[in-house]
Kinemage of the C-alpha trace (Angstrom):
@kinemage 1
@onewidth
@group {chain A} dominant
@subgroup {mainchain}
@vectorlist {calphas} color= white
{ca met a 1} P 126.146 70.012 115.228
{ca thr a 2} L 125.878 70.904 111.554
{ca thr a 3} L 127.132 68.100 109.312
{ca asn a 4} L 128.320 68.250 105.725
{ca ile a 5} L 125.069 66.588 104.703
{ca asp a 6} L 123.120 69.420 106.378
{ca lys a 7} L 125.310 71.955 104.636
{ca phe a 8} L 124.768 70.265 101.303
{ca gln a 9} L 121.005 70.315 101.797
{ca thr a 10} L 121.171 74.044 102.553
{ca leu a 11} L 123.348 74.593 99.493
{ca ile a 12} L 120.907 72.644 97.334
{ca gly a 13} L 118.078 74.887 98.575
{ca ile a 14} L 120.074 77.987 97.636
{ca leu a 15} L 120.887 76.598 94.203
{ca gln a 16} L 117.266 75.675 93.575
{ca thr a 17} L 116.148 79.149 94.612
{ca arg a 18} L 118.790 80.746 92.440
{ca ser a 19} L 117.656 78.664 89.493
{ca tyr a 20} L 114.052 79.647 90.232
{ca leu a 21} L 114.853 83.348 90.416
{ca tyr a 22} L 116.758 83.216 87.159
{ca his a 23} L 113.678 81.733 85.519
{ca phe a 24} L 111.649 84.801 86.492
{ca ser a 25} L 114.315 87.266 85.407
{ca val a 26} L 114.048 86.451 81.716
{ca ile a 27} L 111.703 88.289 79.392
{ca phe a 28} L 110.685 85.171 77.492
{ca phe a 29} L 111.304 81.478 77.772
{ca val a 30} L 111.277 78.635 75.258
{ca ser a 31} L 111.787 74.941 75.892
{ca asn a 32} L 115.491 74.994 74.972
{ca pro a 33} L 116.616 78.654 74.929
{ca tyr a 34} L 120.291 77.681 75.025
{ca arg a 35} L 119.779 76.054 71.634
{ca tyr a 36} L 117.292 78.296 69.846
{ca ser a 37} L 117.603 81.764 71.337
{ca thr a 38} L 119.871 84.428 69.842
{ca asn a 39} L 119.639 86.460 73.056
{ca leu a 40} L 123.005 85.890 74.768
{ca asn a 41} L 121.646 86.780 78.212
{ca val a 42} L 118.837 84.247 77.932
{ca arg a 43} L 121.234 81.592 76.644
{ca glu a 44} L 123.610 82.214 79.532
{ca ile a 45} L 120.779 81.974 82.055
{ca ala a 46} L 119.571 78.730 80.480
{ca val a 47} L 123.042 77.200 80.722
{ca trp a 48} L 123.318 78.258 84.372
{ca arg a 49} L 119.914 76.730 85.044
{ca met a 50} L 120.878 73.409 83.472
{ca gly a 51} L 124.161 73.436 85.384
{ca phe a 52} L 122.404 74.008 88.696
{ca gln a 53} L 119.975 71.167 88.113
{ca thr a 54} L 122.848 68.816 87.204
{ca leu a 55} L 124.864 69.877 90.264
{ca ile a 56} L 121.883 69.427 92.560
{ca gly a 57} L 121.453 65.888 91.259
{ca ile a 58} L 125.138 65.069 91.847
{ca leu a 59} L 125.180 66.496 95.372
{ca gln a 60} L 122.070 64.561 96.296
{ca thr a 61} L 123.122 61.173 94.910
{ca asp a 62} L 126.916 60.863 94.810
{ca pro a 63} L 128.330 59.390 98.080
{ca arg a 64} L 131.788 60.836 97.366
{ca phe a 65} L 130.609 64.240 98.502
{ca arg a 66} L 130.085 63.094 102.094
{ca gly a 67} L 133.739 63.092 103.078
{ca met a 68} L 136.699 65.487 102.866
{ca trp a 69} L 136.265 65.903 99.114
{ca gly a 70} L 132.688 66.979 99.729
{ca lys a 71} L 133.873 69.574 102.237
{ca ile a 72} L 136.285 71.052 99.668
{ca val a 73} L 133.587 71.189 96.984
{ca phe a 74} L 131.153 72.763 99.440
{ca gln a 75} L 133.577 75.523 100.465
{ca thr a 76} L 134.475 76.202 96.826
{ca leu a 77} L 130.815 76.573 95.880
{ca ile a 78} L 130.226 78.907 98.817
{ca gly a 79} L 133.062 81.094 97.571
{ca ile a 80} L 131.547 81.245 94.091
{ca leu a 81} L 128.074 82.037 95.376
{ca gln a 82} L 129.245 84.696 97.821
{ca thr a 83} L 130.862 86.716 95.040
{ca asp a 84} L 127.736 86.750 92.884
{ca thr a 85} L 124.499 88.688 93.038
{ca ile a 86} L 121.123 87.333 91.957
{ca gly a 87} L 119.015 90.387 91.152
{ca lys a 88} L 118.423 92.020 94.545
{ca phe a 89} L 119.788 88.987 96.372
{ca gln a 90} L 123.249 87.975 97.481
{ca val a 91} L 124.339 84.710 99.035
{ca val a 92} L 126.109 84.994 102.408
{ca leu a 93} L 127.429 82.438 104.887
{ca asp a 94} L 126.039 83.080 108.366
{ca glu a 95} L 127.833 80.756 110.777
{ca ala a 96} L 127.190 77.356 109.191
{ca asn a 97} L 124.181 78.412 107.122
{ca leu a 98} L 123.893 79.849 103.656
{ca lys a 99} L 121.387 82.676 103.365
{ca leu a 100} L 119.923 84.873 100.653
{ca thr a 101} L 120.033 88.513 101.689
{ca ser a 102} L 119.039 91.829 100.156
{ca ser a 103} L 119.824 95.379 101.201
{ca val a 104} L 116.809 96.627 99.227
{ca ser a 105} L 113.176 96.054 100.209
{ca leu a 106} L 111.239 93.509 98.166
{ca thr a 107} L 108.063 94.117 96.213
{ca leu a 108} L 104.989 91.984 96.848
{ca glu a 109} L 105.550 90.205 93.547
{ca glu a 110} L 109.124 89.275 94.503
{ca ala a 111} L 107.985 88.096 97.934
{ca tyr a 112} L 105.218 85.993 96.403
{ca lys a 113} L 107.708 84.277 94.097
{ca leu a 114} L 109.809 83.397 97.137
{ca thr a 115} L 106.763 81.865 98.845
{ca glu a 116} L 106.490 79.457 95.922
{ca thr a 117} L 110.027 78.091 96.475
{ca ala a 118} L 109.057 76.344 99.731
{ca met a 119} L 111.862 78.253 101.467
{ca lys a 120} L 111.473 79.734 104.907
{ca phe a 121} L 112.616 83.343 104.959
{ca glu a 122} L 112.357 86.747 106.584
{ca ala a 123} L 111.760 89.799 104.430
{ca tyr a 124} L 110.966 93.504 104.469
{ca ile a 125} L 108.487 94.532 101.797
{ca glu a 126} L 107.371 97.889 100.435
{ca asp a 127} L 104.711 98.419 97.785
{ca ile a 128} L 101.711 100.533 96.791
{ca leu a 129} L 98.165 99.173 97.105
{ca phe a 130} L 94.920 100.453 95.618
{ca leu a 131} L 91.923 99.652 97.812
{ca asp a 132} L 88.490 100.120 96.237
{ca leu a 133} L 86.707 100.209 99.588
{ca asp a 134} L 89.341 102.340 101.301
{ca thr a 135} L 90.187 101.423 104.925
{ca ser a 136} L 87.324 98.932 105.225
{ca glu a 137} L 89.257 96.806 102.723
{ca ile a 138} L 92.184 96.715 105.155
{ca val a 139} L 89.873 95.559 107.940
{ca his a 140} L 88.639 92.763 105.665
{ca ile a 141} L 92.230 91.722 104.834
{ca ala a 142} L 93.087 91.663 108.555
{ca lys a 143} L 90.070 89.572 109.562
{ca ser a 144} L 90.441 87.048 106.740
{ca asn a 145} L 94.136 86.502 107.586
{ca asn a 146} L 93.885 86.436 111.401
{ca leu a 147} L 95.711 89.749 111.851
{ca asn a 148} L 95.173 91.942 114.897
{ca ile a 149} L 94.621 95.654 114.265
{ca thr a 150} L 96.805 97.450 116.814
{ca tyr a 151} L 96.527 101.018 115.457
{ca tyr a 152} L 93.737 102.560 113.414
{ca thr a 153} L 93.243 106.058 112.002
{ca arg a 154} L 91.919 107.279 108.666
{ca asn a 155} L 95.442 107.570 107.251
{ca ile a 156} L 97.477 104.922 109.099
{ca ile a 157} L 96.572 101.361 110.057
{ca ile a 158} L 98.914 98.834 111.678
{ca thr a 159} L 98.166 95.119 111.920
{ca lys a 160} L 100.155 92.282 113.463
{ca ser a 161} L 100.323 88.544 113.814
{ca glu a 162} L 102.933 86.232 115.257
{ca asn a 163} L 105.053 86.378 112.099
{ca thr a 164} L 103.996 89.607 110.360
{ca ile a 165} L 103.729 93.347 110.898
{ca leu a 166} L 101.884 95.458 108.317
{ca arg a 167} L 101.690 99.243 108.166
{ca phe a 168} L 99.277 100.880 105.711
{ca glu a 169} L 99.795 104.605 105.136
{ca arg a 170} L 97.503 106.607 102.892
{ca asn a 171} L 99.108 108.127 99.800
{ca lys a 172} L 96.083 109.663 98.152
{ca asp a 173} L 92.418 108.751 98.285
{ca lys a 174} L 92.342 104.942 97.943
{ca ser a 175} L 96.084 104.532 97.391
{ca phe a 176} L 98.086 103.202 100.358
{ca lys a 177} L 101.789 102.580 100.898
{ca leu a 178} L 102.427 99.186 102.465
{ca lys a 179} L 105.422 98.519 104.709
{ca met a 180} L 105.594 94.926 105.823
{ca tyr a 181} L 107.838 92.602 107.800
{ca ile a 182} L 107.237 88.891 107.339
{ca lys a 183} L 108.787 85.764 108.786
{ca phe a 184} L 107.598 83.219 106.275
{ca thr a 185} L 106.939 79.742 107.622
{ca gly a 186} L 104.545 78.527 104.925
{ca thr a 187} L 101.176 79.647 106.289
{ca glu a 188} L 101.593 83.290 105.226
{ca lys a 189} L 101.374 82.614 101.491
{ca lys a 190} L 97.646 83.425 101.416
{ca leu a 191} L 98.315 86.840 102.982
{ca val a 192} L 101.038 87.713 100.465
{ca ser a 193} L 98.812 86.538 97.611
{ca thr a 194} L 95.881 88.627 98.885
{ca leu a 195} L 97.999 91.756 99.212
{ca leu a 196} L 99.457 91.207 95.730
{ca ser a 197} L 95.940 91.270 94.246
{ca tyr a 198} L 95.605 94.851 95.545
{ca gln a 199} L 99.030 95.982 94.298
{ca gln a 200} L 98.421 98.893 91.929
{ca asn a 201} L 100.163 97.370 88.911
{ca glu a 202} L 98.191 94.139 89.378
{ca lys a 203} L 95.026 96.213 89.658
{ca leu a 204} L 95.886 97.948 86.386
{ca lys a 205} L 96.257 94.554 84.682
{ca val a 206} L 92.749 93.624 85.851
{ca leu a 207} L 91.288 96.887 84.549
{ca leu a 208} L 93.018 96.463 81.191
{ca gly a 209} L 91.656 92.935 81.011
{ca lys a 210} L 88.126 94.310 81.388
{ca ile a 211} L 88.702 96.854 78.627
{ca ala a 212} L 89.876 94.165 76.228
{ca trp a 213} L 86.352 92.790 76.027
{ca arg a 214} L 84.646 96.159 75.600
{ca his a 215} L 86.047 97.464 72.295
{ca tyr a 216} L 82.675 97.367 70.534
{ca glu a 217} L 81.124 99.463 73.305
{ca ile a 218} L 84.122 101.810 73.119
{ca met a 219} L 83.579 102.316 69.393
{ca ser a 220} L 79.861 102.932 69.873
{ca gly a 221} L 80.558 105.384 72.716
{ca thr a 222} L 78.394 103.625 75.322
{ca tyr a 223} L 81.443 102.495 77.318
{ca phe a 224} L 82.200 106.051 78.416
{ca asn a 225} L 78.988 106.186 80.462
{ca thr a 226} L 79.650 102.971 82.390
{ca pro a 227} L 80.837 102.448 85.994
{ca glu a 228} L 83.885 100.618 84.567
{ca tyr a 229} L 85.077 103.764 82.771
{ca lys a 230} L 84.527 105.839 85.911
{ca glu a 231} L 86.530 103.276 87.912
{ca leu a 232} L 89.341 103.406 85.358
{ca thr a 233} L 89.615 107.206 85.314
{ca glu a 234} L 89.536 107.365 89.119
{ca phe a 235} L 92.259 104.730 89.372
{ca leu a 236} L 94.566 106.469 86.888
{ca glu a 237} L 94.014 109.857 88.513
{ca thr a 238} L 94.774 108.487 91.976
{ca thr a 239} L 97.783 106.291 91.172
{ca arg a 240} L 99.176 108.402 88.321
{ca leu a 241} L 100.339 105.232 86.653
{ca val a 242} L 101.233 105.613 82.987
{ca ala a 243} L 99.163 103.236 80.859
{ca lys a 244} L 99.157 103.080 77.078
{ca ala a 245} L 96.886 102.071 74.241
{ca ile a 246} L 98.028 101.081 70.762
{ca ile a 247} L 95.763 101.041 67.722
{ca glu a 248} L 97.033 99.263 64.636
{ca leu a 249} L 95.844 97.681 61.424
{ca his a 250} L 96.475 94.031 60.705
{ca pro a 251} L 99.158 93.780 57.987
{ca his a 252} L 96.640 91.807 55.910
{ca leu a 253} L 93.592 93.911 56.774
{ca tyr a 254} L 90.501 92.700 54.927
{ca ile a 255} L 87.978 95.326 53.821
{ca gly a 256} L 84.784 94.107 52.217
{ca val a 257} L 82.443 96.604 50.524
{ca val a 258} L 78.971 95.563 49.363
{ca lys a 259} L 75.771 97.278 48.312
{ca gly a 260} L 73.124 97.685 50.976
{ca asn a 261} L 71.878 99.841 53.823
{ca thr a 262} L 74.719 101.682 55.506
{ca arg a 263} L 76.427 99.603 58.204
{ca ile a 264} L 79.915 98.665 59.401
{ca lys a 265} L 80.970 95.460 61.124
{ca tyr a 266} L 84.323 95.247 62.893
{ca asp a 267} L 86.627 92.332 63.656
{ca ile a 268} L 89.074 93.525 66.307
{ca asp a 269} L 91.546 91.646 68.505
{ca ser a 270} L 92.640 92.986 71.884
{ca glu a 271} L 95.810 92.080 73.746
{ca thr a 272} L 97.099 93.324 77.098
{ca lys a 273} L 100.650 93.261 78.381
{ca asp a 274} L 101.908 94.965 81.523
{ca asn a 275} L 100.593 98.539 81.346
{ca cys a 276} L 99.535 98.492 77.704
{ca ile a 277} L 96.553 97.361 75.654
{ca met a 278} L 96.644 96.882 71.898
{ca phe a 279} L 93.647 96.989 69.563
{ca arg a 280} L 94.287 95.384 66.177
{ca ile a 281} L 91.721 95.938 63.451
{ca asn a 282} L 91.633 92.747 61.378
{ca arg a 283} L 88.577 93.174 59.171
{ca leu a 284} L 85.987 95.751 58.167
{ca asp a 285} L 82.740 94.793 56.430
{ca ile a 286} L 81.035 97.859 54.989
{ca ala a 287} L 77.641 98.059 53.357
{ca thr a 288} L 76.857 101.231 51.382
{ca glu a 289} L 74.991 102.229 48.245
{ca lys a 290} L 77.812 104.512 47.108
{ca thr a 291} L 81.221 103.740 45.653
{ca val a 292} L 83.832 103.244 48.357
{ca thr a 293} L 87.212 101.644 47.711
{ca pro a 294} L 89.154 99.592 50.264
{ca asp a 295} L 92.165 101.895 49.860
{ca glu a 296} L 90.069 104.907 50.851
{ca ile a 297} L 88.906 103.131 54.002
{ca lys a 298} L 92.386 101.906 54.868
{ca asn a 299} L 93.894 105.388 54.493
{ca leu a 300} L 91.152 106.870 56.654
{ca val a 301} L 91.595 104.379 59.501
{ca asn a 302} L 95.390 104.524 59.280
{ca lys a 303} L 95.289 108.196 60.336
{ca tyr a 304} L 94.186 107.081 63.807
{ca cys a 305} L 96.713 104.288 64.283
{ca gly a 306} L 99.523 104.815 66.758
{ca glu a 307} L 100.451 104.781 70.448
{ca tyr a 308} L 98.524 106.905 72.953
{ca thr a 309} L 98.021 107.278 76.656
{ca leu a 310} L 95.290 104.868 77.718
{ca leu a 311} L 92.387 107.326 77.929
{ca glu a 312} L 93.451 109.080 74.726
{ca gly a 313} L 93.657 105.719 72.994
{ca leu a 314} L 90.149 104.722 74.047
{ca asn a 315} L 88.768 107.998 72.732
{ca thr a 316} L 90.753 107.586 69.512
{ca leu a 317} L 89.244 104.145 68.958
{ca arg a 318} L 85.809 105.730 69.238
{ca lys a 319} L 86.878 108.351 66.696
{ca val a 320} L 87.739 105.578 64.224
{ca ala a 321} L 84.098 104.486 64.244
{ca glu a 322} L 82.857 108.065 64.059
{ca ala a 323} L 85.141 108.867 61.116
{ca leu a 324} L 84.032 105.785 59.194
{ca asn a 325} L 80.349 106.456 59.838
{ca asn a 326} L 80.728 110.097 58.800
{ca tyr a 327} L 82.673 109.152 55.678
{ca ile a 328} L 80.097 106.642 54.507
{ca gly a 329} L 77.307 109.032 55.414
{ca asp a 330} L 78.923 111.788 53.359
{ca lys a 331} L 79.252 109.380 50.456
{ca asn a 332} L 75.615 108.475 50.691
{ca asp a 333} L 74.620 112.141 50.707
{ca asn a 334} L 76.450 112.812 47.438
């Protein structure tokens, strides 16, 4: 028999999950957003979050909520929760249990966040994976997670375990559509985490992270002959994801010009976010025997600043170096 205490514990789990999901729905988070943020949505979410934590504490510690008054409060809270939607989720009362439900399939990222709440749940997941080693990568995933392969062709692979069913269907080349059912009991977190690492947007983040450390090679042109560049172009062609590159000058760009043999040293910061990488030129140290003014250099580089598709942006960054070298060379020839 389900007691009020059991119901309260279920309710507390729902409230904690709701609070958790709200945390991941905000674009940014500061220690006290309700006090400092001017974003009304963020402030509202912060207030909700504080309210949930306070309510959870009261329900867990106050003995008054164990009798008839507790039953009234419980039913009232159920009514409030059932009329609200949390992103894709809605709270429903199934017999004596509160449940989070969704009529839309989850992404791997959403499912992974649920695995971190310590909740047990069932979910249907759809996402797109990019597998460098094609179907052999799926075999590796199956073996390392104790999944049985029940169907195998070049284009479709199905694997199963006691609590999961996974169907991989080829989209194009190394791109696969994943359809997955999972009954999460706690031990499947590793599987969800592994699959998330192959999700195409996560893969793009990894590739952008590699580029961030290669800007000097990009400017010299050597990067375009590397396996990393080939991997990047193949990935973008296969997935058709839209990635961007931004080139900008630091507002307080420093340009130093001294006499000496022709050379240019760059100080560039790189930053990645989602599907975009930004290159910020902070400092240029130029040695030349001819007269070159900082304003001339700044105007030249500024012509190449802007937002581009990723591959266009990488080539544009190389053109910045080429333009500067040609400009100084022309000056030295005069």
